[in-house]
N, C-alpha and C positions, 0 to 999 in steps of 0.2 A: 458625598452629595454631588449631583450633576447640575452645574450652574451655567445658564446662558448669560454671558457677560456682554451686555449691549452698550456700544459706544457710538459716538458720532461718526468717526472715520477710522479709528485704530483698527488694524495696524498701519493704515495709510495716513499720510500727513505728518505734520511736526508738532501739532498743538496738544497732543494727549500723552506725551511721554510720562507725565506724572501718574498715569494709570498703570503703567507697566509693573512697578513693584507690587501693587495690589494683586494684579493678575498672577504674577509669578509666585507670590506667597500663598495664594489659594491653592495653586498646584503643588507647592512644596509640602503642604500639610495634608495632601492626599485627595483633594477634591478634583473632579473632572470638570474642566472649564472650556467652554466654546465661545470664542469672541465673535460677535456679530455686529459689524459696523452698519449703521443706518445708511451712510453714503460713502462707500469705499472708493474715494477718488484721491488722486495725488500719488506721489512716490511712497514706497515703503522705506521709512527712514530709521525706525527703531529696531531693526533686526529682522532678518528673514525667519528666525526661529518662531516668531509670533504667527506666521502664516500657517504653520503646522496645526495650530489650534484655532483657526479662524474659518468662518464661512462668509466669504466676501461676495455676496450677490448684489449686483447693482440695483438701484432703486426701482427701475422699471424694466428689468430683464424679462425675457420671454418666460422663464421659469416662474418668476414672481407673479406675472400677470396670469399665467395659466393656473397656478395654484390658487390665487385670489378668486378667479372666476369659478373654479370648482367648489371652493368653500361657500361662495355666495349662492351658487345654484343649489348646493347640497343642503345648506342650512341658512336660508334667507332670514328666518325669524331671529335666530341667534345672532347673526351678523348685524341685523338692524338694531337689535337691543344693545349690542356691544358698542355701536357707533352713535347711538342716540344722544349721548352726552356731548358730542362734539358741537351740537347746535348751540351750546351755551358759550362758545368761544367769544371772547370779549370784543373782537373786531372782525370785520370781513377778511382782512389780511391774515390774521391768526387762524380764522376758520378755514380758509383756503389751504393754508399750510398743513393743517391737521387732516383735511380731506385728502390731500396729496399723498399722505403717508399711509392711508388705509390699505392699499394693495400689499405694501411691504409688511404691514402689521398682520394681515391674514396669512401671508407666507410665513412670517415668524411664528404664528400660532401653530401652523402645521409642522414647522421645523422643530419647535419645542416638544410637540407631541411625539413625532417620529424619533427624536433623539432621546426621548424619555427624560426630559429635564425635570428636576425637582424644584427649581426656582429660577426665576428670571430677575436679574438685577441690572439696572441701567444707570449710566451717568448722564446728567443733564435733565432738567425738568421741562425742556421744550418739546420739540417734535419727537425726539428720541424717547422720551417718557410716554408721549402719546402712542407711539408704536408699541412699547412694552405693555402699556395698560390695555390696549385693545387686544393684543395677543393673549394676555392673561385672561381676559373676559371670554374670549372664544375658546381657549384651550382648557380653562379651569386650573391652570398652574399659577401658584401665588407669585406675586411680583413685588419689587421694591425699587426705590431709586435714590440716587445721591444727587443733591442739588448744590450748586456752587455759588454763583453771584449774579451774572447777567440773566441767567435763566430763571432766577427768582423774580427779578425786576420785570422780565417779560410777561410774567403772570399768565402763562398759557394753561388755563384750567388748573392752576396750582392747587386750589382748595379741593377740587374734585379728585385730583390725582392723589393728594395726601389721604383723602378718605378711602380711595379705592385700594391703595397699596397696603401690603402687610406692615410696612414701615417706611417712613420717609427720613432720610439721613441728610442733615445739614452739616456742612464742614466747618461752620463757625457759628458762634453765638450771635455775631452781627447779622449773619444771613437769616437766622431764625427770627431775629428782631424784625427784619424787613418783612418776612413772611407773615408774622403776626399782624403787622400793620395792613397786610393785604387780605386778612381774614382767616389765616390758617390757625386752627385751634391746636395748641401744643399739648395734645393728648398722649395717650400711652404709645401710640405708634409713631410719634415724632421724637427724634433724638438728635443730639449734637455729637458727631463723631468725626474728629479731624481726619484729614488724609494722613497717611503714614509713609515712611520711607525706610529703605534698608540702611541700617546704620553700620558702618564698618567697625570692626573690632579695634583697629588702630588707625591712626592718621599720620600722614607724612606730607610735609610741605616741601616742594622742590624749588630751590633757589633759581631766580631768573636774573639775566644780565641787567634788566631794568624792572622796577616795581610795576606790577600789573594789577589793575582793578577790573573786575568782571561784572557785567550787567547781563544776566541771563533772563531775557523777557521778550515776549512778542512785541513787534514794532507797531503798537497801536496806541491810541491817544491816552488811555487810562494808565499806561505804564510810565508816562511822564519823562520820556527820553529827552525832550527838548530842554527841560530844566537841568538834567544831568550834563548835557553838552554845554549849557551856559556855565554850570559849576566848573566844568573842566577848563573853560576859557579863563575863569577866575584863578584856578589853580596854576595854570600856565603863567599867568601874569604875576603870580606870587613866586614863581621860580620852582614850582614843584615839577619834578621830572619823572613822569610815569606814563604808562600806556593804558588806554581805556579800550576794552574789548566788549563789543555788543554781540551777544549770541542770541539770535532769534530772527524771525522773518515776519513780515506783515505789510499792510498797505501803506504805512508811513515811511517805508525805507527810502523812496526817492526824495521825499521832502527832507528827511533827516540827513541824508547824504549832502543835499544842497546846503542845508543849514551848517553842517560841519565845515564845508568849504568856505562859507561866508564868515565863519568864526576863525578861519585860519588854522584848523585842527586836523587837516588831512593826514599829517605825518604822526599824529598822536592818538588817533581813534581808528579802530579797525572794525569793520562790519563783517562778521563771520557767517551770517546767514543761519539757516536751520542747521543745528548741530546734533548728530546722533547722541543718544543718552550716554553711552559709554565714553564718548569723547568729551562730553560736558563734565563728567566726573574728573577727567584729567585736567580740564581747565580750572576746576576748583583748586586742585592741588598746586597749580602754578600761580595762584592769585594771592595778593596780600589782603584783599578785601573783596566782598561782593556787595553790590549796590542795587537796590530796587527802588527807584524814585517815583513810585505810583502817586497818582493824584485822584481827587474826588471830582467827578463830572456832574454831580448833583443827581437828584431823582433816583438815588440808590445805586448809581453807576460808579462803583469804586472797587477797590481790591478785595479779594477774599483773604485767604492765607496762602501766599505764594509758596509752592513746594520748593522752588529754587532757594528760598531762604532757609528752609529746613535742611536741604541737602548741604548747603554751604556750612551751616552751623554744625551739622553732624560730622563734618570733616575738619572741624577746628579752624574754619575760616571766619574772621570777624565780618559782621554784616552791618550795613548802613541802610536804613529804610525810612519810610515816611509814616507818620502817625495817622493812618487812614484805614478804613475798612476793618478787616479782621487782623491786620498785622500786629497790633498791640497784644492780641491774645497769644501770639507766638513770641515776639521779641519783648519780653518783660524787662524791667529795669536791671541793668547790669549784664544782660545777655547779648546786647547789641546797641547801636546808637540809632535813636529815632529823632527825626526832624520834622517840622511842619511841611505838609505837601505844597509844592509849587514855590519853595523858597530856595533859590539857587545858592545864595550866600551861605545859608545854614548848612546846605548840603555840602558845599565846598569845605566849610569849616570842619564838618564831621569826617569827611574823607581825609583831609589833611592831618587831622589828629591821629587817625588810625595809621596812616602811612609813616608818620614821624615819631610816634610813641610806641616803642617796642613793648614796654610794660603794659600799655593799654591793649595792644594786639593780643598779648598772651592771656590777659584776664578775660577779654571777650571771647577768645577762642575756647578757653576752658569752660567758662560758664555757659556759653552758647551750646556747646556740645552736650553738656550735662542737661540742659533744658530740653533738648530734642530727645535725648535718651529717656527722659522721664515721661514724656507725654505724646511723642509722635513716632514711636517704634512700630514699624509695619507689622511685627509679630503680634503685638497687643491689639493694634487696630483691627487687623483681619480676624483675630480671635473673637473680638466683640461683634464684628460684622457677621461672622458665621453663626454665632449664637442667635442673633436676630433672625437670620434666614432659617435656622433650624426651628425657631419658635413659630415661624409662619405656617408650619404644618406641611403635610404631604399634598401633592397635587391630586386633583380629582381625575382619575383615569377614566 
């Protein structure tokens, strides 16, 4: 099968590393995959090898605008019919965002036709899905999308997109619950299919001079770093001697660095910035525990199922997380420690118990790895994803 794999920025930027295993597994089992980023801006962090299978045309390049103009002039009625649904955007802001993507969508329709794609699949239900939906309508090639968390809450023509797509994939039951509250009918083309990861055959933990705890998460509000830093101050006051590493980048980095200094933790907390995926795997092996202290911001703005937790568990690293969003779907009792979101004391208690109790670490490592192997193996996930794509039928040439 020839699959156009539409992303927001991949292979550019640092926020979509969790898509890489899915892309590579599709190739590994014999599919031809072409990555098409909606907005290819920022450095290429996750490997130059992805560029070999990517068409990174900027949003308003000369080629995009010329192709869009040619399609508009050559098939005005079909183009108008394809874009007519955009009038139902729930706000002026969302409507303008959708209109802004129309030229790239027409270019994508032409690319899909010329490349002879069998299927268009995109991640994110926002403007990325708008682009894929319009390209499908113009080209006649079936499409589908994977939606995560914030893009469900944004509700950018979500119901219309679910109805238009051959299937809509939600990565968590909690995400589907929110979508149902927004009017999505959980019919035959709606399914819950978790993200998957590549699971190593064996795991190895490398001893460090000082105990290390890793938090691999973007530096944004929903990830709850502030509460983790407060927990780290509590642990230092209790005499716990360990290093906290924050792997990720985001708009809150200046504030979090200032807060770290105010707490007197400069010598005990390291900001690593955006980390390439292969280096992140090494960081897991050097860590005694992985912590994701996510919080609930209300109005559906909370965590999905963090791939970072899956990756840590698959490598036999104990995890500590919060009981919010889709996290309990992954971290079931006995496979990791869950604490209430926004509770720095409970977070400190959980981290301390993992650092100081070798028996607990071993139990969580073993059961966590088993949990991921049973339900989040990229081989099984992609197999089910491909079955859904195959069931979508052949494109209309």
